[in-house]
Jmol script that loads the backbone (N, CA, C; Angstrom):
load data "model"
ATOM      1  N   MET A   1       0.836  -1.195   0.000  1.00  0.00           N
ATOM      2  CA  MET A   1       0.000   0.000   0.000  1.00  0.00           C
ATOM      3  C   MET A   1       0.874   1.250   0.000  1.00  0.00           C
ATOM      4  N   TYR A   2       0.412   2.230  -0.726  1.00  0.00           N
ATOM      5  CA  TYR A   2       1.122   3.511  -0.800  1.00  0.00           C
ATOM      6  C   TYR A   2       0.238   4.589  -0.200  1.00  0.00           C
ATOM      7  N   LYS A   3       0.833   5.452   0.589  1.00  0.00           N
ATOM      8  CA  LYS A   3       0.112   6.621   1.106  1.00  0.00           C
ATOM      9  C   LYS A   3       0.502   7.800   0.238  1.00  0.00           C
ATOM     10  N   LYS A   4      -0.519   8.468  -0.282  1.00  0.00           N
ATOM     11  CA  LYS A   4      -0.278   9.567  -1.217  1.00  0.00           C
ATOM     12  C   LYS A   4      -1.132  10.763  -0.852  1.00  0.00           C
ATOM     13  N   LYS A   5      -0.770  11.905  -1.450  1.00  0.00           N
ATOM     14  CA  LYS A   5      -1.534  13.136  -1.292  1.00  0.00           C
ATOM     15  C   LYS A   5      -2.101  13.496  -2.658  1.00  0.00           C
ATOM     16  N   CYS A   6      -3.386  13.749  -2.733  1.00  0.00           N
ATOM     17  CA  CYS A   6      -4.057  14.046  -3.989  1.00  0.00           C
ATOM     18  C   CYS A   6      -3.513  15.351  -4.588  1.00  0.00           C
ATOM     19  N   LYS A   7      -3.286  15.342  -5.919  1.00  0.00           N
ATOM     20  CA  LYS A   7      -2.767  16.527  -6.608  1.00  0.00           C
ATOM     21  C   LYS A   7      -3.788  17.661  -6.653  1.00  0.00           C
ATOM     22  N   ILE A   8      -5.056  17.319  -6.606  1.00  0.00           N
ATOM     23  CA  ILE A   8      -6.112  18.318  -6.777  1.00  0.00           C
ATOM     24  C   ILE A   8      -6.614  18.863  -5.445  1.00  0.00           C
ATOM     25  N   CYS A   9      -7.034  17.972  -4.537  1.00  0.00           N
ATOM     26  CA  CYS A   9      -7.672  18.432  -3.287  1.00  0.00           C
ATOM     27  C   CYS A   9      -6.766  18.325  -2.057  1.00  0.00           C
ATOM     28  N   ASP A  10      -5.534  17.836  -2.211  1.00  0.00           N
ATOM     29  CA  ASP A  10      -4.558  17.686  -1.123  1.00  0.00           C
ATOM     30  C   ASP A  10      -5.015  16.743  -0.008  1.00  0.00           C
ATOM     31  N   LYS A  11      -5.954  15.878  -0.320  1.00  0.00           N
ATOM     32  CA  LYS A  11      -6.443  14.916   0.660  1.00  0.00           C
ATOM     33  C   LYS A  11      -5.541  13.680   0.640  1.00  0.00           C
ATOM     34  N   GLU A  12      -5.243  13.116   1.831  1.00  0.00           N
ATOM     35  CA  GLU A  12      -4.423  11.905   1.912  1.00  0.00           C
ATOM     36  C   GLU A  12      -5.286  10.697   1.557  1.00  0.00           C
ATOM     37  N   PHE A  13      -4.683   9.750   0.806  1.00  0.00           N
ATOM     38  CA  PHE A  13      -5.396   8.532   0.439  1.00  0.00           C
ATOM     39  C   PHE A  13      -4.403   7.386   0.300  1.00  0.00           C
ATOM     40  N   GLU A  14      -4.933   6.162   0.352  1.00  0.00           N
ATOM     41  CA  GLU A  14      -4.104   4.969   0.199  1.00  0.00           C
ATOM     42  C   GLU A  14      -4.453   4.297  -1.121  1.00  0.00           C
ATOM     43  N   THR A  15      -3.418   3.754  -1.766  1.00  0.00           N
ATOM     44  CA  THR A  15      -3.630   3.098  -3.048  1.00  0.00           C
ATOM     45  C   THR A  15      -2.658   1.934  -3.214  1.00  0.00           C
ATOM     46  N   ASN A  16      -3.021   1.010  -4.070  1.00  0.00           N
ATOM     47  CA  ASN A  16      -2.147  -0.109  -4.398  1.00  0.00           C
ATOM     48  C   ASN A  16      -1.256   0.226  -5.601  1.00  0.00           C
ATOM     49  N   TYR A  17      -1.532   1.358  -6.233  1.00  0.00           N
ATOM     50  CA  TYR A  17      -0.843   1.725  -7.468  1.00  0.00           C
ATOM     51  C   TYR A  17       0.114   2.889  -7.228  1.00  0.00           C
ATOM     52  N   ARG A  18       1.361   2.686  -7.596  1.00  0.00           N
ATOM     53  CA  ARG A  18       2.398   3.677  -7.346  1.00  0.00           C
ATOM     54  C   ARG A  18       2.210   4.945  -8.183  1.00  0.00           C
ATOM     55  N   ARG A  19       1.659   4.825  -9.399  1.00  0.00           N
ATOM     56  CA  ARG A  19       1.528   5.974 -10.295  1.00  0.00           C
ATOM     57  C   ARG A  19       0.259   6.786 -10.079  1.00  0.00           C
ATOM     58  N   LYS A  20      -0.662   6.295  -9.276  1.00  0.00           N
ATOM     59  CA  LYS A  20      -1.915   7.002  -9.041  1.00  0.00           C
ATOM     60  C   LYS A  20      -1.644   8.291  -8.282  1.00  0.00           C
ATOM     61  N   SER A  21      -2.228   9.400  -8.740  1.00  0.00           N
ATOM     62  CA  SER A  21      -1.937  10.683  -8.108  1.00  0.00           C
ATOM     63  C   SER A  21      -3.179  11.416  -7.611  1.00  0.00           C
ATOM     64  N   CYS A  22      -4.366  10.851  -7.865  1.00  0.00           N
ATOM     65  CA  CYS A  22      -5.610  11.499  -7.438  1.00  0.00           C
ATOM     66  C   CYS A  22      -6.441  10.540  -6.593  1.00  0.00           C
ATOM     67  N   CYS A  23      -7.187  11.106  -5.653  1.00  0.00           N
ATOM     68  CA  CYS A  23      -7.919  10.288  -4.693  1.00  0.00           C
ATOM     69  C   CYS A  23      -9.229   9.719  -5.238  1.00  0.00           C
ATOM     70  N   SER A  24      -9.826  10.381  -6.216  1.00  0.00           N
ATOM     71  CA  SER A  24     -11.136   9.932  -6.699  1.00  0.00           C
ATOM     72  C   SER A  24     -11.230  10.130  -8.212  1.00  0.00           C
ATOM     73  N   GLU A  25     -12.313   9.609  -8.785  1.00  0.00           N
ATOM     74  CA  GLU A  25     -12.559   9.781 -10.214  1.00  0.00           C
ATOM     75  C   GLU A  25     -12.764  11.249 -10.556  1.00  0.00           C
ATOM     76  N   LYS A  26     -13.432  11.963  -9.661  1.00  0.00           N
ATOM     77  CA  LYS A  26     -13.696  13.387  -9.883  1.00  0.00           C
ATOM     78  C   LYS A  26     -12.381  14.166  -9.964  1.00  0.00           C
ATOM     79  N   CYS A  27     -11.477  13.927  -9.022  1.00  0.00           N
ATOM     80  CA  CYS A  27     -10.180  14.599  -9.025  1.00  0.00           C
ATOM     81  C   CYS A  27      -9.344  14.178 -10.240  1.00  0.00           C
ATOM     82  N   ALA A  28      -9.450  12.908 -10.625  1.00  0.00           N
ATOM     83  CA  ALA A  28      -8.711  12.421 -11.787  1.00  0.00           C
ATOM     84  C   ALA A  28      -9.173  13.122 -13.055  1.00  0.00           C
ATOM     85  N   GLU A  29     -10.473  13.344 -13.169  1.00  0.00           N
ATOM     86  CA  GLU A  29     -11.024  14.044 -14.336  1.00  0.00           C
ATOM     87  C   GLU A  29     -10.538  15.491 -14.383  1.00  0.00           C
ATOM     88  N   ILE A  30     -10.529  16.146 -13.231  1.00  0.00           N
ATOM     89  CA  ILE A  30     -10.032  17.526 -13.155  1.00  0.00           C
ATOM     90  C   ILE A  30      -8.553  17.570 -13.533  1.00  0.00           C
ATOM     91  N   ASN A  31      -7.786  16.617 -13.030  1.00  0.00           N
ATOM     92  CA  ASN A  31      -6.355  16.539 -13.336  1.00  0.00           C
ATOM     93  C   ASN A  31      -6.129  16.306 -14.833  1.00  0.00           C
ATOM     94  N   LYS A  32      -6.926  15.447 -15.422  1.00  0.00           N
ATOM     95  CA  LYS A  32      -6.814  15.160 -16.850  1.00  0.00           C
ATOM     96  C   LYS A  32      -7.072  16.414 -17.676  1.00  0.00           C
ATOM     97  N   ARG A  33      -8.109  17.169 -17.310  1.00  0.00           N
ATOM     98  CA  ARG A  33      -8.414  18.418 -18.014  1.00  0.00           C
ATOM     99  C   ARG A  33      -7.261  19.413 -17.904  1.00  0.00           C
ATOM    100  N   GLU A  34      -6.658  19.484 -16.717  1.00  0.00           N
ATOM    101  CA  GLU A  34      -5.550  20.414 -16.499  1.00  0.00           C
ATOM    102  C   GLU A  34      -4.328  20.022 -17.338  1.00  0.00           C
ATOM    103  N   ILE A  35      -4.022  18.745 -17.383  1.00  0.00           N
ATOM    104  CA  ILE A  35      -2.891  18.274 -18.198  1.00  0.00           C
ATOM    105  C   ILE A  35      -3.144  18.568 -19.673  1.00  0.00           C
ATOM    106  N   THR A  36      -4.367  18.320 -20.147  1.00  0.00           N
ATOM    107  CA  THR A  36      -4.724  18.601 -21.533  1.00  0.00           C
ATOM    108  C   THR A  36      -4.598  20.084 -21.832  1.00  0.00           C
ATOM    109  N   ARG A  37      -5.054  20.917 -20.919  1.00  0.00           N
ATOM    110  CA  ARG A  37      -4.973  22.370 -21.082  1.00  0.00           C
ATOM    111  C   ARG A  37      -3.511  22.821 -21.198  1.00  0.00           C
ATOM    112  N   GLN A  38      -2.649  22.257 -20.366  1.00  0.00           N
ATOM    113  CA  GLN A  38      -1.229  22.613 -20.418  1.00  0.00           C
ATOM    114  C   GLN A  38      -0.598  22.167 -21.736  1.00  0.00           C
ATOM    115  N   TRP A  39      -0.928  20.962 -22.185  1.00  0.00           N
ATOM    116  CA  TRP A  39      -0.383  20.469 -23.445  1.00  0.00           C
ATOM    117  C   TRP A  39      -0.821  21.351 -24.605  1.00  0.00           C
ATOM    118  N   ASN A  40      -2.113  21.698 -24.625  1.00  0.00           N
ATOM    119  CA  ASN A  40      -2.629  22.556 -25.699  1.00  0.00           C
ATOM    120  C   ASN A  40      -1.961  23.922 -25.686  1.00  0.00           C
ATOM    121  N   LYS A  41      -1.700  24.440 -24.500  1.00  0.00           N
ATOM    122  CA  LYS A  41      -1.046  25.742 -24.387  1.00  0.00           C
ATOM    123  C   LYS A  41       0.364  25.682 -24.987  1.00  0.00           C
ATOM    124  N   LEU A  42       1.078  24.592 -24.759  1.00  0.00           N
ATOM    125  CA  LEU A  42       2.429  24.443 -25.290  1.00  0.00           C
ATOM    126  C   LEU A  42       2.461  24.223 -26.802  1.00  0.00           C
ATOM    127  N   HIS A  43       1.479  23.483 -27.347  1.00  0.00           N
ATOM    128  CA  HIS A  43       1.536  23.057 -28.739  1.00  0.00           C
ATOM    129  C   HIS A  43       0.565  23.777 -29.669  1.00  0.00           C
ATOM    130  N   ALA A  44      -0.259  24.653 -29.176  1.00  0.00           N
ATOM    131  CA  ALA A  44      -1.276  25.301 -30.010  1.00  0.00           C
ATOM    132  C   ALA A  44      -0.652  26.143 -31.113  1.00  0.00           C
ATOM    133  N   ALA A  45       0.428  26.838 -30.810  1.00  0.00           N
ATOM    134  CA  ALA A  45       1.061  27.694 -31.816  1.00  0.00           C
ATOM    135  C   ALA A  45       1.571  26.862 -32.992  1.00  0.00           C
ATOM    136  N   ASP A  46       2.164  25.701 -32.714  1.00  0.00           N
ATOM    137  CA  ASP A  46       2.653  24.837 -33.783  1.00  0.00           C
ATOM    138  C   ASP A  46       1.499  24.357 -34.656  1.00  0.00           C
ATOM    139  N   TYR A  47       0.387  23.991 -34.027  1.00  0.00           N
ATOM    140  CA  TYR A  47      -0.767  23.497 -34.761  1.00  0.00           C
ATOM    141  C   TYR A  47      -1.337  24.593 -35.658  1.00  0.00           C
ATOM    142  N   ARG A  48      -1.480  25.816 -35.106  1.00  0.00           N
ATOM    143  CA  ARG A  48      -2.013  26.929 -35.893  1.00  0.00           C
ATOM    144  C   ARG A  48      -1.089  27.285 -37.051  1.00  0.00           C
ATOM    145  N   ARG A  49       0.215  27.272 -36.797  1.00  0.00           N
ATOM    146  CA  ARG A  49       1.192  27.601 -37.842  1.00  0.00           C
ATOM    147  C   ARG A  49       1.098  26.594 -38.983  1.00  0.00           C
ATOM    148  N   ALA A  50       1.013  25.319 -38.656  1.00  0.00           N
ATOM    149  CA  ALA A  50       0.914  24.279 -39.687  1.00  0.00           C
ATOM    150  C   ALA A  50      -0.388  24.408 -40.459  1.00  0.00           C
ATOM    151  N   LYS A  51      -1.463  24.747 -39.770  1.00  0.00           N
ATOM    152  CA  LYS A  51      -2.758  24.881 -40.434  1.00  0.00           C
ATOM    153  C   LYS A  51      -2.749  26.075 -41.385  1.00  0.00           C
ATOM    154  N   ARG A  52      -2.117  27.193 -40.954  1.00  0.00           N
ATOM    155  CA  ARG A  52      -2.025  28.375 -41.809  1.00  0.00           C
ATOM    156  C   ARG A  52      -1.235  28.071 -43.070  1.00  0.00           C
ATOM    157  N   LYS A  53      -0.171  27.330 -42.930  1.00  0.00           N
ATOM    158  CA  LYS A  53       0.654  26.977 -44.084  1.00  0.00           C
ATOM    159  C   LYS A  53      -0.064  26.013 -45.017  1.00  0.00           C
ATOM    160  N   GLY A  54      -1.063  25.321 -44.519  1.00  0.00           N
ATOM    161  CA  GLY A  54      -1.773  24.340 -45.338  1.00  0.00           C
ATOM    162  C   GLY A  54      -0.958  23.083 -45.527  1.00  0.00           C
ATOM    163  N   MET A  55       0.025  22.881 -44.639  1.00  0.00           N
ATOM    164  CA  MET A  55       0.873  21.685 -44.695  1.00  0.00           C
ATOM    165  C   MET A  55       1.470  21.520 -46.092  1.00  0.00           C
ATOM    166  N   SER A  56       2.141  22.543 -46.596  1.00  0.00           N
ATOM    167  CA  SER A  56       2.688  22.469 -47.946  1.00  0.00           C
ATOM    168  C   SER A  56       4.017  21.715 -47.964  1.00  0.00           C
ATOM    169  N   VAL A  57       4.215  21.018 -49.058  1.00  0.00           N
ATOM    170  CA  VAL A  57       5.433  20.266 -49.323  1.00  0.00           C
ATOM    171  C   VAL A  57       5.836  20.620 -50.749  1.00  0.00           C
ATOM    172  N   ILE A  58       7.111  20.609 -51.047  1.00  0.00           N
ATOM    173  CA  ILE A  58       7.576  20.932 -52.388  1.00  0.00           C
ATOM    174  C   ILE A  58       7.585  19.657 -53.240  1.00  0.00           C
ATOM    175  N   CYS A  59       7.020  19.751 -54.446  1.00  0.00           N
ATOM    176  CA  CYS A  59       6.994  18.638 -55.388  1.00  0.00           C
ATOM    177  C   CYS A  59       8.426  18.305 -55.803  1.00  0.00           C
ATOM    178  N   ARG A  60       8.767  17.019 -55.797  1.00  0.00           N
ATOM    179  CA  ARG A  60      10.128  16.597 -56.126  1.00  0.00           C
ATOM    180  C   ARG A  60      10.407  16.649 -57.620  1.00  0.00           C
ATOM    181  N   ILE A  61       9.381  16.828 -58.442  1.00  0.00           N
ATOM    182  CA  ILE A  61       9.595  16.877 -59.885  1.00  0.00           C
ATOM    183  C   ILE A  61       9.607  18.321 -60.389  1.00  0.00           C
ATOM    184  N   CYS A  62       8.551  19.090 -60.091  1.00  0.00           N
ATOM    185  CA  CYS A  62       8.446  20.441 -60.653  1.00  0.00           C
ATOM    186  C   CYS A  62       8.889  21.550 -59.695  1.00  0.00           C
ATOM    187  N   GLY A  63       8.973  21.263 -58.388  1.00  0.00           N
ATOM    188  CA  GLY A  63       9.415  22.272 -57.428  1.00  0.00           C
ATOM    189  C   GLY A  63       8.317  23.179 -56.910  1.00  0.00           C
ATOM    190  N   GLU A  64       7.081  22.992 -57.353  1.00  0.00           N
ATOM    191  CA  GLU A  64       5.946  23.784 -56.879  1.00  0.00           C
ATOM    192  C   GLU A  64       5.414  23.202 -55.571  1.00  0.00           C
ATOM    193  N   PRO A  65       4.771  24.030 -54.722  1.00  0.00           N
ATOM    194  CA  PRO A  65       4.240  23.498 -53.466  1.00  0.00           C
ATOM    195  C   PRO A  65       3.029  22.586 -53.683  1.00  0.00           C
ATOM    196  N   ILE A  66       2.922  21.577 -52.818  1.00  0.00           N
ATOM    197  CA  ILE A  66       1.755  20.690 -52.786  1.00  0.00           C
ATOM    198  C   ILE A  66       1.007  21.040 -51.516  1.00  0.00           C
ATOM    199  N   TYR A  67      -0.228  21.482 -51.637  1.00  0.00           N
ATOM    200  CA  TYR A  67      -1.020  21.834 -50.459  1.00  0.00           C
ATOM    201  C   TYR A  67      -1.857  20.642 -50.054  1.00  0.00           C
ATOM    202  N   ARG A  68      -1.699  20.244 -48.791  1.00  0.00           N
ATOM    203  CA  ARG A  68      -2.406  19.073 -48.280  1.00  0.00           C
ATOM    204  C   ARG A  68      -3.306  19.488 -47.122  1.00  0.00           C
ATOM    205  N   ASP A  69      -4.394  18.775 -46.970  1.00  0.00           N
ATOM    206  CA  ASP A  69      -5.313  19.022 -45.863  1.00  0.00           C
ATOM    207  C   ASP A  69      -4.662  18.551 -44.572  1.00  0.00           C
ATOM    208  N   ILE A  70      -4.704  19.387 -43.531  1.00  0.00           N
ATOM    209  CA  ILE A  70      -4.046  19.061 -42.265  1.00  0.00           C
ATOM    210  C   ILE A  70      -4.685  17.843 -41.598  1.00  0.00           C
ATOM    211  N   ASN A  71      -5.957  17.574 -41.879  1.00  0.00           N
ATOM    212  CA  ASN A  71      -6.651  16.464 -41.229  1.00  0.00           C
ATOM    213  C   ASN A  71      -6.453  15.139 -41.950  1.00  0.00           C
ATOM    214  N   LYS A  72      -5.885  15.163 -43.153  1.00  0.00           N
ATOM    215  CA  LYS A  72      -5.656  13.934 -43.895  1.00  0.00           C
ATOM    216  C   LYS A  72      -4.184  13.574 -43.807  1.00  0.00           C
ATOM    217  N   ARG A  73      -3.899  12.309 -43.757  1.00  0.00           N
ATOM    218  CA  ARG A  73      -2.513  11.861 -43.645  1.00  0.00           C
ATOM    219  C   ARG A  73      -1.950  11.525 -45.021  1.00  0.00           C
ATOM    220  N   SER A  74      -1.897  12.506 -45.870  1.00  0.00           N
ATOM    221  CA  SER A  74      -1.338  12.304 -47.193  1.00  0.00           C
ATOM    222  C   SER A  74       0.178  12.407 -47.114  1.00  0.00           C
ATOM    223  N   THR A  75       0.868  11.527 -47.826  1.00  0.00           N
ATOM    224  CA  THR A  75       2.329  11.570 -47.832  1.00  0.00           C
ATOM    225  C   THR A  75       2.852  11.898 -49.222  1.00  0.00           C
ATOM    226  N   ALA A  76       2.006  12.456 -50.078  1.00  0.00           N
ATOM    227  CA  ALA A  76       2.406  12.751 -51.455  1.00  0.00           C
ATOM    228  C   ALA A  76       3.553  13.749 -51.477  1.00  0.00           C
ATOM    229  N   THR A  77       4.565  13.437 -52.285  1.00  0.00           N
ATOM    230  CA  THR A  77       5.686  14.358 -52.451  1.00  0.00           C
ATOM    231  C   THR A  77       5.800  14.813 -53.895  1.00  0.00           C
ATOM    232  N   MET A  78       4.843  14.390 -54.727  1.00  0.00           N
ATOM    233  CA  MET A  78       4.818  14.791 -56.129  1.00  0.00           C
ATOM    234  C   MET A  78       3.377  14.960 -56.572  1.00  0.00           C
ATOM    235  N   HIS A  79       3.133  15.927 -57.464  1.00  0.00           N
ATOM    236  CA  HIS A  79       1.803  16.082 -58.046  1.00  0.00           C
ATOM    237  C   HIS A  79       1.513  14.892 -58.953  1.00  0.00           C
ATOM    238  N   ASP A  80       0.252  14.480 -59.007  1.00  0.00           N
ATOM    239  CA  ASP A  80      -0.126  13.389 -59.903  1.00  0.00           C
ATOM    240  C   ASP A  80       0.187  13.759 -61.352  1.00  0.00           C
ATOM    241  N   GLU A  81      -0.123  15.018 -61.722  1.00  0.00           N
ATOM    242  CA  GLU A  81       0.107  15.468 -63.097  1.00  0.00           C
ATOM    243  C   GLU A  81       1.587  15.388 -63.464  1.00  0.00           C
ATOM    244  N   CYS A  82       2.460  15.717 -62.506  1.00  0.00           N
ATOM    245  CA  CYS A  82       3.912  15.662 -62.765  1.00  0.00           C
ATOM    246  C   CYS A  82       4.363  14.224 -63.014  1.00  0.00           C
ATOM    247  N   VAL A  83       3.845  13.296 -62.217  1.00  0.00           N
ATOM    248  CA  VAL A  83       4.205  11.885 -62.385  1.00  0.00           C
ATOM    249  C   VAL A  83       3.733  11.395 -63.753  1.00  0.00           C
ATOM    250  N   PHE A  84       2.477  11.729 -64.117  1.00  0.00           N
ATOM    251  CA  PHE A  84       1.940  11.279 -65.393  1.00  0.00           C
ATOM    252  C   PHE A  84       2.734  11.884 -66.559  1.00  0.00           C
ATOM    253  N   ARG A  85       3.054  13.173 -66.446  1.00  0.00           N
ATOM    254  CA  ARG A  85       3.795  13.848 -67.507  1.00  0.00           C
ATOM    255  C   ARG A  85       5.187  13.230 -67.666  1.00  0.00           C
ATOM    256  N   GLN A  86       5.862  12.981 -66.564  1.00  0.00           N
ATOM    257  CA  GLN A  86       7.201  12.403 -66.606  1.00  0.00           C
ATOM    258  C   GLN A  86       7.182  11.003 -67.231  1.00  0.00           C
ATOM    259  N   CYS A  87       6.201  10.181 -66.846  1.00  0.00           N
ATOM    260  CA  CYS A  87       6.098   8.826 -67.402  1.00  0.00           C
ATOM    261  C   CYS A  87       5.768   8.888 -68.894  1.00  0.00           C
ATOM    262  N   ALA A  88       4.896   9.805 -69.285  1.00  0.00           N
ATOM    263  CA  ALA A  88       4.536   9.939 -70.701  1.00  0.00           C
ATOM    264  C   ALA A  88       5.750  10.375 -71.524  1.00  0.00           C
ATOM    265  N   GLU A  89       6.571  11.280 -70.999  1.00  0.00           N
ATOM    266  CA  GLU A  89       7.771  11.724 -71.713  1.00  0.00           C
ATOM    267  C   GLU A  89       8.732  10.559 -71.945  1.00  0.00           C
ATOM    268  N   VAL A  90       8.920   9.740 -70.929  1.00  0.00           N
ATOM    269  CA  VAL A  90       9.830   8.597 -71.056  1.00  0.00           C
ATOM    270  C   VAL A  90       9.311   7.621 -72.108  1.00  0.00           C
ATOM    271  N   LEU A  91       8.015   7.350 -72.070  1.00  0.00           N
ATOM    272  CA  LEU A  91       7.441   6.383 -73.010  1.00  0.00           C
ATOM    273  C   LEU A  91       7.435   6.915 -74.444  1.00  0.00           C
ATOM    274  N   THR A  92       7.234   8.218 -74.636  1.00  0.00           N
ATOM    275  CA  THR A  92       7.240   8.768 -75.996  1.00  0.00           C
ATOM    276  C   THR A  92       8.643   8.746 -76.600  1.00  0.00           C
ATOM    277  N   LYS A  93       9.667   8.776 -75.758  1.00  0.00           N
ATOM    278  CA  LYS A  93      11.042   8.667 -76.258  1.00  0.00           C
ATOM    279  C   LYS A  93      11.404   7.228 -76.606  1.00  0.00           C
ATOM    280  N   GLY A  94      10.498   6.286 -76.312  1.00  0.00           N
ATOM    281  CA  GLY A  94      10.727   4.890 -76.623  1.00  0.00           C
ATOM    282  C   GLY A  94      11.524   4.159 -75.556  1.00  0.00           C
ATOM    283  N   LYS A  95      11.690   4.778 -74.395  1.00  0.00           N
ATOM    284  CA  LYS A  95      12.441   4.153 -73.312  1.00  0.00           C
ATOM    285  C   LYS A  95      11.491   3.416 -72.373  1.00  0.00           C
ATOM    286  N   ARG A  96      12.070   2.628 -71.466  1.00  0.00           N
ATOM    287  CA  ARG A  96      11.269   1.903 -70.470  1.00  0.00           C
ATOM    288  C   ARG A  96      11.175   2.722 -69.195  1.00  0.00           C
ATOM    289  N   LEU A  97      10.071   2.543 -68.473  1.00  0.00           N
ATOM    290  CA  LEU A  97       9.907   3.210 -67.183  1.00  0.00           C
ATOM    291  C   LEU A  97      10.803   2.548 -66.140  1.00  0.00           C
ATOM    292  N   THR A  98      11.310   3.351 -65.233  1.00  0.00           N
ATOM    293  CA  THR A  98      12.103   2.805 -64.135  1.00  0.00           C
ATOM    294  C   THR A  98      11.167   2.157 -63.119  1.00  0.00           C
ATOM    295  N   THR A  99      11.724   1.389 -62.229  1.00  0.00           N
ATOM    296  CA  THR A  99      10.927   0.740 -61.188  1.00  0.00           C
ATOM    297  C   THR A  99      10.219   1.793 -60.332  1.00  0.00           C
ATOM    298  N   ALA A 100      10.915   2.877 -60.016  1.00  0.00           N
ATOM    299  CA  ALA A 100      10.313   3.943 -59.198  1.00  0.00           C
ATOM    300  C   ALA A 100       9.126   4.565 -59.909  1.00  0.00           C
ATOM    301  N   GLN A 101       9.235   4.791 -61.220  1.00  0.00           N
ATOM    302  CA  GLN A 101       8.125   5.381 -61.973  1.00  0.00           C
ATOM    303  C   GLN A 101       6.929   4.431 -62.021  1.00  0.00           C
ATOM    304  N   ILE A 102       7.196   3.135 -62.182  1.00  0.00           N
ATOM    305  CA  ILE A 102       6.104   2.149 -62.178  1.00  0.00           C
ATOM    306  C   ILE A 102       5.419   2.134 -60.822  1.00  0.00           C
ATOM    307  N   GLN A 103       6.187   2.205 -59.747  1.00  0.00           N
ATOM    308  CA  GLN A 103       5.606   2.228 -58.402  1.00  0.00           C
ATOM    309  C   GLN A 103       4.762   3.478 -58.186  1.00  0.00           C
ATOM    310  N   ARG A 104       5.211   4.612 -58.725  1.00  0.00           N
ATOM    311  CA  ARG A 104       4.424   5.854 -58.606  1.00  0.00           C
ATOM    312  C   ARG A 104       3.084   5.720 -59.322  1.00  0.00           C
ATOM    313  N   LEU A 105       3.087   5.066 -60.485  1.00  0.00           N
ATOM    314  CA  LEU A 105       1.827   4.833 -61.194  1.00  0.00           C
ATOM    315  C   LEU A 105       0.913   3.914 -60.390  1.00  0.00           C
ATOM    316  N   TYR A 106       1.477   2.841 -59.824  1.00  0.00           N
ATOM    317  CA  TYR A 106       0.689   1.920 -59.009  1.00  0.00           C
ATOM    318  C   TYR A 106       0.064   2.656 -57.825  1.00  0.00           C
ATOM    319  N   ALA A 107       0.831   3.548 -57.202  1.00  0.00           N
ATOM    320  CA  ALA A 107       0.327   4.289 -56.046  1.00  0.00           C
ATOM    321  C   ALA A 107      -0.841   5.188 -56.432  1.00  0.00           C
ATOM    322  N   ARG A 108      -0.908   5.542 -57.705  1.00  0.00           N
ATOM    323  CA  ARG A 108      -2.003   6.394 -58.181  1.00  0.00           C
ATOM    324  C   ARG A 108      -3.090   5.589 -58.886  1.00  0.00           C
ATOM    325  N   GLY A 109      -3.028   4.256 -58.758  1.00  0.00           N
ATOM    326  CA  GLY A 109      -4.102   3.396 -59.242  1.00  0.00           C
ATOM    327  C   GLY A 109      -3.974   2.947 -60.684  1.00  0.00           C
ATOM    328  N   TYR A 110      -2.782   3.000 -61.263  1.00  0.00           N
ATOM    329  CA  TYR A 110      -2.590   2.588 -62.644  1.00  0.00           C
ATOM    330  C   TYR A 110      -1.534   1.496 -62.741  1.00  0.00           C
ATOM    331  N   THR A 111      -1.797   0.520 -63.615  1.00  0.00           N
ATOM    332  CA  THR A 111      -0.725  -0.370 -64.027  1.00  0.00           C
ATOM    333  C   THR A 111      -0.065   0.309 -65.218  1.00  0.00           C
ATOM    334  N   GLN A 112       1.090  -0.176 -65.626  1.00  0.00           N
ATOM    335  CA  GLN A 112       1.778   0.444 -66.752  1.00  0.00           C
ATOM    336  C   GLN A 112       0.928   0.315 -68.023  1.00  0.00           C
ATOM    337  N   LYS A 113       0.291  -0.829 -68.196  1.00  0.00           N
ATOM    338  CA  LYS A 113      -0.539  -1.066 -69.373  1.00  0.00           C
ATOM    339  C   LYS A 113      -1.740  -0.119 -69.403  1.00  0.00           C
ATOM    340  N   GLU A 114      -2.422   0.058 -68.250  1.00  0.00           N
ATOM    341  CA  GLU A 114      -3.566   0.967 -68.178  1.00  0.00           C
ATOM    342  C   GLU A 114      -3.143   2.400 -68.460  1.00  0.00           C
ATOM    343  N   PHE A 115      -1.985   2.785 -67.959  1.00  0.00           N
ATOM    344  CA  PHE A 115      -1.492   4.145 -68.192  1.00  0.00           C
ATOM    345  C   PHE A 115      -1.255   4.376 -69.679  1.00  0.00           C
ATOM    346  N   VAL A 116      -0.618   3.412 -70.332  1.00  0.00           N
ATOM    347  CA  VAL A 116      -0.333   3.548 -71.765  1.00  0.00           C
ATOM    348  C   VAL A 116      -1.642   3.644 -72.546  1.00  0.00           C
ATOM    349  N   GLU A 117      -2.623   2.798 -72.206  1.00  0.00           N
ATOM    350  CA  GLU A 117      -3.906   2.826 -72.915  1.00  0.00           C
ATOM    351  C   GLU A 117      -4.624   4.159 -72.735  1.00  0.00           C
ATOM    352  N   GLU A 118      -4.619   4.690 -71.509  1.00  0.00           N
ATOM    353  CA  GLU A 118      -5.394   5.899 -71.236  1.00  0.00           C
ATOM    354  C   GLU A 118      -4.684   7.179 -71.660  1.00  0.00           C
ATOM    355  N   TYR A 119      -3.390   7.298 -71.417  1.00  0.00           N
ATOM    356  CA  TYR A 119      -2.696   8.557 -71.672  1.00  0.00           C
ATOM    357  C   TYR A 119      -1.950   8.594 -72.996  1.00  0.00           C
ATOM    358  N   MET A 120      -1.451   7.474 -73.469  1.00  0.00           N
ATOM    359  CA  MET A 120      -0.612   7.485 -74.652  1.00  0.00           C
ATOM    360  C   MET A 120      -1.402   7.335 -75.961  1.00  0.00           C
ATOM    361  N   ASN A 121      -2.613   6.806 -75.901  1.00  0.00           N
ATOM    362  CA  ASN A 121      -3.408   6.653 -77.113  1.00  0.00           C
ATOM    363  C   ASN A 121      -3.910   7.985 -77.634  1.00  0.00           C
ATOM    364  N   GLY A 122      -4.008   9.000 -76.780  1.00  0.00           N
ATOM    365  CA  GLY A 122      -4.462  10.320 -77.209  1.00  0.00           C
ATOM    366  C   GLY A 122      -3.378  11.064 -77.972  1.00  0.00           C
ATOM    367  N   GLU A 123      -2.129  10.645 -77.846  1.00  0.00           N
ATOM    368  CA  GLU A 123      -1.019  11.371 -78.489  1.00  0.00           C
ATOM    369  C   GLU A 123      -0.687  10.804 -79.839  1.00  0.00           C
TER     370      GLU A 123
END
end "model"
wireframe off; spacefill off
backbone 0.3
color backbone group
């Protein structure tokens, strides 16, 4: 048994748990709110700054910013149009796509054959 002093009401209490710091559920809830408030105070500026920026990332192909929604976990580092344009340029020169380019097409829902049928037949 551990004898402890409540963080909220300063009342002495006994517990079997070494990490317990509050005497009751009510005090624990108050403590939880206070910890959350402190965390938000420390990190709110970072969250607002990221939201204002729109979580922009620079495209690895064209160098233009990619604006992503802060609530979505997108990891895109290239515009879809840039990937399609780059793959089309390689194929029109009569060369083969690299493994990385094929993987980029797969990530955007295309096999190499589907890409050729949809984008290259128009040219």
